[in-house]
C-alpha positions as CSV (number, residue, x, y, z in Angstrom):
1,M,-23.8,7.1,130.0
2,N,-22.1,9.7,132.3
3,D,-19.6,8.1,134.8
4,G,-18.5,11.4,136.2
5,I,-15.6,11.6,133.5
6,S,-16.1,14.4,131.0
7,Q,-16.0,13.0,127.3
8,D,-14.6,16.0,126.0
9,L,-10.9,16.9,126.0
10,S,-9.2,20.2,125.1
11,V,-6.5,20.3,122.5
12,G,-3.9,20.6,124.9
13,Q,-5.3,17.4,126.9
14,V,-5.2,15.5,123.5
15,A,-1.6,16.8,122.6
16,A,-0.5,15.8,126.3
17,R,-2.1,12.4,126.3
18,S,-1.4,11.4,122.8
19,G,2.1,12.9,122.7
20,V,1.4,14.9,119.4
21,A,2.0,18.6,119.1
22,V,-1.1,20.9,119.2
23,S,-0.1,22.0,115.5
24,A,0.0,18.5,114.4
25,L,-3.7,17.9,115.9
26,H,-4.8,21.1,114.1
27,F,-3.3,19.8,110.8
28,Y,-4.9,16.5,111.3
29,E,-8.4,18.3,111.8
30,R,-7.8,20.6,108.6
31,A,-7.0,17.2,106.7
32,G,-10.4,15.7,108.0
33,L,-8.6,13.0,110.0
34,I,-10.1,14.1,113.5
35,A,-12.9,16.4,114.4
36,S,-13.7,18.9,117.3
37,R,-16.5,21.0,118.2
38,R,-16.4,24.5,119.5
39,T,-17.4,25.6,122.9
40,A,-19.5,28.9,123.4
41,G,-15.9,30.5,124.1
42,N,-14.8,29.4,120.8
43,Q,-12.4,26.6,122.1
44,R,-11.8,23.2,120.4
45,R,-13.2,20.2,122.4
46,Y,-12.5,16.7,121.3
47,D,-14.4,13.6,122.0
48,R,-12.1,11.1,124.0
49,S,-12.4,8.5,121.1
50,V,-10.0,10.9,119.1
51,L,-7.1,9.6,121.3
52,R,-7.6,6.2,119.5
53,R,-7.7,7.8,116.0
54,V,-4.6,9.9,116.7
55,A,-2.7,6.6,117.9
56,V,-3.8,5.1,114.6
57,I,-2.5,8.0,112.6
58,R,0.8,8.0,114.3
59,A,1.2,4.3,113.9
60,A,0.2,4.6,110.1
61,Q,2.7,7.4,109.5
62,R,5.4,5.4,111.1
63,A,4.6,2.4,108.7
64,G,4.9,4.9,105.8
65,I,1.2,5.1,105.1
66,P,0.5,8.4,103.5
67,L,-2.1,10.9,105.2
68,K,-4.4,10.5,102.1
69,S,-4.8,6.8,102.6
70,I,-5.4,7.2,106.2
71,G,-8.3,9.7,105.5
72,E,-9.8,7.3,102.8
73,I,-9.9,4.7,105.4
74,F,-11.2,6.9,108.3
75,A,-14.0,8.3,106.1
76,G,-15.6,5.1,106.6
77,L,-15.5,5.1,110.1
78,P,-17.6,6.9,112.9
79,N,-16.2,10.5,114.0
80,D,-17.9,10.8,117.3
81,V,-17.4,7.5,119.1
82,A,-14.4,5.0,119.3
83,P,-14.3,2.6,116.5
84,L,-14.9,-0.9,117.3
85,K,-12.3,-3.6,117.5
86,E,-13.8,-5.0,114.1
87,D,-13.2,-1.5,112.6
88,W,-9.7,-1.4,113.5
89,Q,-9.2,-4.9,112.1
90,E,-10.6,-3.9,108.8
91,V,-8.2,-0.8,108.7
92,S,-5.2,-3.0,109.3
93,A,-6.2,-5.5,106.7
94,A,-6.7,-2.9,104.1
95,W,-3.0,-1.5,104.7
96,R,-1.6,-5.0,104.9
97,E,-1.3,-5.5,101.2
98,D,0.2,-2.2,100.7
99,L,2.8,-2.8,103.4
100,Q,3.8,-6.3,102.3
101,E,4.4,-4.5,98.9
102,R,6.5,-1.8,100.4
103,I,8.5,-4.6,102.3
104,H,9.3,-6.4,99.1
105,Q,10.4,-3.3,97.3
106,L,12.5,-2.3,100.2
107,Q,14.1,-5.8,100.3
108,S,14.7,-5.5,96.6
109,L,16.3,-2.2,97.0
110,R,18.4,-3.3,100.0
111,D,19.4,-6.5,98.1
112,G,20.4,-4.6,94.8
113,L,22.1,-1.7,96.6
114,G,25.4,-3.4,97.6
115,G,26.1,-4.6,94.0
116,C,25.3,-1.2,92.4
117,I,27.7,0.6,94.5
118,G,30.1,-2.1,94.4
119,C,30.5,-2.0,90.6
120,G,30.2,1.9,90.8
121,C,28.5,2.2,87.3
122,L,25.4,4.1,87.9
123,S,25.0,4.0,84.2
124,L,21.3,5.1,83.3
125,A,21.5,2.8,80.3
126,E,22.7,-0.4,82.0
127,C,22.2,0.0,85.7
128,G,20.0,-2.6,87.3
129,F,19.4,-0.6,90.3
130,V,18.6,3.0,89.0
131,N,17.0,1.7,85.8
132,P,16.1,-2.0,85.8
133,N,15.7,-3.5,82.4
134,D,16.3,-0.1,80.7
135,K,12.5,0.7,81.5
136,L,13.5,4.7,81.2
137,A,14.8,4.4,77.9
138,D,11.7,5.3,76.1
139,E,10.6,7.8,78.5
140,L,13.5,10.0,79.5
141,G,17.1,10.6,78.8
142,G,20.0,11.4,80.6
143,A,20.1,13.6,83.6
144,R,16.4,14.5,83.2
145,L,15.6,11.5,85.2
146,F,16.8,13.3,88.5
147,R,15.3,16.6,87.8
148,D,12.4,17.7,90.2
149,D,10.6,19.8,87.4
150,D,8.4,17.6,85.3
151,S,7.6,20.4,82.8
152,I,10.8,19.9,81.0
């Protein structure tokens, strides 16, 4: 249906309407989260439905959902049309359990943080905050817990 409004948007138009930098849109495209087509002049053109995808990506990122998880969900959605309300409800349901678990972990962290700093121990062997129930005793010892290099 052609209502006189072009369904194609330039990368600049998508950036302006979504509030997302052009470089971020290019990154999302390389990650397979959004798609474009090329004009005869080799310019990117996006279907207007990409605006909804970008909005969901941004909302999911704010909620702490990794791009990999966003990509897995998007893989099951149509690329060239706006997903239906039911599609988005399925997406939110898929993320709800993960978000609920994160909330629980953050609440536990918040509740344990005051006691740990209050006692000042930070003992890796005994601290219920850094090493609850001494779970790390069989895996690592000492300062190795805080190293970024897993090869040691």
